[in-house]
C-alpha positions in Angstrom: 28.4 133.1 113.4 31.5 134.1 111.4 32.2 132.2 108.2 35.4 130.7 109.5 33.6 129.4 112.6 30.8 127.9 110.6 33.2 126.1 108.2 35.2 124.8 111.1 32.0 123.4 112.8 30.9 121.7 109.6 34.4 120.3 109.0 34.4 118.9 112.6 31.0 117.3 111.9 32.4 115.4 108.9 35.4 114.4 110.9 33.1 112.8 113.4 31.5 110.8 110.6 34.9 109.4 109.6 35.5 108.3 113.2 32.1 106.5 113.3 32.7 104.7 110.1 36.2 103.6 111.1 34.8 102.1 114.4 32.6 99.8 112.3 35.4 98.9 109.8 37.9 98.1 112.5 35.7 95.2 113.5 36.3 93.7 110.1 39.9 94.7 109.5 42.0 95.1 112.6 43.0 98.7 113.3 46.7 97.8 113.1 46.3 97.0 109.4 45.0 100.4 108.5 47.5 103.2 107.6 46.3 106.4 109.3 47.8 109.0 107.0 47.3 112.5 108.3 48.3 115.1 105.7 48.5 118.8 105.2 49.0 120.7 101.9 50.3 124.2 101.9 47.7 126.8 101.1 45.1 124.1 100.5 44.0 122.2 103.5 44.3 119.1 105.5 42.9 115.6 106.0 43.2 112.1 107.2 43.3 109.2 104.8 42.7 105.8 106.6 43.6 103.1 104.1 44.0 99.4 103.8 46.0 98.1 100.9 46.2 94.3 100.7 44.5 93.5 104.0 43.0 90.3 105.4 39.4 91.4 104.8 39.7 94.3 102.4 41.8 94.1 99.2 41.6 97.9 99.3 39.6 100.2 101.4 39.8 103.9 102.2 37.9 106.2 104.5 39.1 109.7 103.7 38.4 113.0 105.4 39.5 116.3 103.9 39.0 120.0 104.4 40.3 122.3 101.6 40.1 125.9 100.7 41.2 127.6 97.5 41.4 131.0 95.9 39.9 130.0 92.5 37.0 127.6 92.0 37.9 124.8 89.5 35.7 124.5 86.4 34.7 121.0 87.3 32.8 122.1 90.4 29.1 121.3 90.1 26.9 124.3 90.5 29.4 127.0 89.5 28.0 127.5 86.0 31.1 129.6 85.3 29.8 132.4 87.5 32.0 131.6 90.5 35.1 130.2 88.9 37.3 133.0 90.1 36.0 133.1 93.6 37.4 131.5 96.8 35.8 128.2 97.9 35.7 125.9 100.9 35.0 122.2 100.7 34.9 119.4 103.3 33.7 115.9 103.3 34.2 112.2 103.8 34.7 109.7 101.0 34.6 105.9 101.5 35.4 103.1 99.1 35.6 99.4 100.1 36.8 96.6 97.9 36.5 93.4 100.0 38.6 90.4 99.2 35.6 88.0 99.1 33.8 88.4 95.7 30.5 87.5 97.4 30.7 90.8 99.2 30.0 93.8 97.0 32.2 96.9 96.6 30.6 99.9 98.4 31.0 103.6 98.1 29.9 106.6 100.2 30.5 110.3 99.8 29.1 113.1 101.9 30.3 116.7 101.5 29.7 120.4 102.0 30.7 123.1 99.6 30.6 126.9 99.6 31.8 129.8 97.4 32.4 133.0 99.3 33.7 136.6 99.1 34.9 138.0 102.4 32.2 137.1 104.9 29.5 136.7 102.3 28.5 133.2 101.1 27.8 133.4 97.4 26.7 129.8 97.0 26.6 126.8 99.3 25.2 123.2 99.2 25.5 119.7 100.5 26.1 116.7 98.3 26.6 113.0 98.6 25.1 109.5 98.4 26.1 105.9 98.3 26.1 103.0 95.8 26.8 99.3 95.7 28.7 97.3 93.1 28.2 93.6 93.4 29.9 90.8 91.5 27.5 87.9 92.2 23.8 88.7 92.7 22.0 88.5 96.0 18.7 90.3 95.4 17.8 90.5 99.0 20.9 92.6 99.7 19.9 95.1 97.1 16.4 95.5 98.6 18.0 96.0 102.0 20.4 98.6 100.6 17.6 100.6 99.0 15.4 100.4 102.0 18.1 102.0 104.1 18.6 104.6 101.5 14.9 105.4 101.4 14.6 105.6 105.2 17.4 108.2 105.3 15.8 110.2 102.6 12.3 110.1 104.0 13.6 111.4 107.4 14.3 114.7 105.6 11.8 114.8 102.7 9.5 112.1 101.3 10.3 113.2 97.7 14.1 112.8 98.1 14.5 109.0 97.5 12.8 108.8 94.1 14.8 111.8 92.8 18.1 110.7 94.4 17.8 107.1 93.2 17.3 108.3 89.6 20.3 110.6 90.0 22.4 107.7 91.1 21.2 105.4 88.2 22.0 108.2 85.7 25.3 109.3 87.2 27.0 105.9 87.8 26.7 104.8 84.2 29.4 103.8 81.7 28.1 104.9 78.3 31.0 103.2 76.5 30.0 99.9 78.2 26.3 100.5 78.2 26.1 99.3 81.8 25.7 100.8 85.2 28.5 100.6 87.8 26.3 98.6 90.1 22.8 98.4 91.5 22.7 102.1 92.6 21.6 103.8 95.7 21.2 107.5 96.1 23.1 110.5 94.7 22.4 114.2 95.3 24.1 117.5 94.6 23.4 121.2 95.2 21.1 120.3 98.1 20.2 123.5 100.0 18.9 123.8 103.6 17.5 126.7 105.5 20.0 126.0 108.3 23.4 124.3 107.7 22.8 122.2 110.8 19.9 120.5 109.0 22.3 119.7 106.1 24.8 118.3 108.5 22.1 116.2 110.1 21.0 114.8 106.8 24.6 114.0 105.9 24.8 112.0 109.2 21.6 110.1 108.4 23.0 109.2 105.0 26.3 108.0 106.6 24.4 105.9 109.2 22.2 104.3 106.5 25.3 103.4 104.5 27.3 101.8 107.2 24.3 100.0 108.8 23.2 98.5 105.4 26.7 97.6 104.4 27.6 95.9 107.6 24.5 93.8 107.4 25.3 92.7 103.9 28.9 91.9 104.9 27.7 89.7 107.8 25.4 87.8 105.5 28.1 87.1 102.9 31.5 86.9 104.6 31.3 83.2 105.3 30.5 82.2 101.7 33.3 80.4 99.9 34.8 81.3 96.6 37.4 79.9 94.1 40.1 81.2 91.8 37.6 81.7 88.9 35.4 83.8 91.2 38.4 86.0 92.0 39.3 86.4 88.3 35.8 87.5 87.5 35.9 90.0 90.4 39.2 91.5 89.1 37.6 91.7 85.6 34.5 93.5 86.9 36.7 95.9 89.0 38.1 97.2 85.8 34.7 98.8 85.1 35.0 100.5 88.5 38.3 102.0 87.5 37.1 103.1 84.1 34.2 105.0 85.7 36.4 106.7 88.3 39.0 107.8 85.8 36.8 108.8 82.9 33.5 110.0 84.4 33.7 110.8 88.1 33.4 114.5 88.8 34.9 114.2 92.3 38.1 112.8 90.9 38.3 115.6 88.3 37.6 118.2 91.0 40.4 116.8 93.2 42.9 116.9 90.3 41.9 120.4 89.1 42.0 121.8 92.6 45.5 120.6 93.2 44.3 118.0 95.7 46.4 115.2 97.2 46.8 112.5 94.5 47.1 109.5 96.9 43.8 110.4 98.6 42.0 111.2 95.3 43.0 107.8 93.8 42.5 105.7 96.9 39.2 104.4 95.4 41.1 102.3 92.9 41.4 98.6 93.8 44.7 96.9 94.3 44.0 93.8 92.2 42.2 94.6 88.9 42.5 93.2 85.3 41.5 94.0 81.8 41.0 90.9 79.7 40.6 90.6 76.0 37.0 89.6 75.1 36.6 88.1 78.5 32.8 88.5 78.4 32.7 85.9 75.6 34.0 83.3 78.1 31.7 84.0 81.0 30.1 81.2 82.9 26.3 81.1 83.6 27.0 82.1 87.2 29.0 85.1 86.1 26.4 86.3 83.5 23.8 86.7 86.2 25.0 90.1 87.4 24.4 91.6 84.0 20.6 91.4 84.6 21.1 94.0 87.3 23.6 96.4 85.7 22.3 96.5 82.2 19.0 98.1 83.3 17.6 99.8 86.5 14.9 98.6 88.8 12.6 100.2 91.3 13.5 98.5 94.6 11.2 100.2 97.0 
């Protein structure tokens, strides 16, 4: 198979993942609320950003598909080690961030992607990456167990050793050192994952995507009827500021998008609409609000 045909096939696979995810999310936020923003960028690529901004169910949500190609690999690319920085690259994937309006429902994130560096028809390096993580505001421990059980099942379907490694990767990666806290209760995170056949990598990406959406929909359906008040919303906005800090200060995907000349609106779609930074707000937390810190100040083995 020619490189162009292979990349096209992988890109179409990820586009299918986006369609599956949107079918589920349309059941929570009517399709008419979503902005379906199809874009192309000269000499770079194309994509579809499906976004809710100020919806009925989601304060902000994005399901983004992109396929890009460039002549010079950005320094932020994981796995380059400097040796491929001047080489052409191809990248495709799906990125999802959901910020529900109800603070009893956690924020959720998914990313699955494929990346290759090539010269002519020769692939110099290629790998799959991705994972998903959960950022709750008020603790429901049974949700976190469910989340990690789905993550483990997806990992075990490919390799029994994946979950333990990928969970630790997630705990280590989604950490804010300046706050000394994790972004949430974790999940899985993997990079530079190689397969003997790219179809196996695509299949694993699908398993990860399915695990994410199945777990998240179950959590939503358990929590969407719970009531909340103004104080709960204020705490949610305060905690969302940590999410923003991580994405702008530490997230390699954001940095890669900016360094590769990517589409800014799509890169920053992960940022919530309503967020706040409050001076010494943690000094004023209620007992209810303090409970989440038990889960984000340290990690736990869930399964």
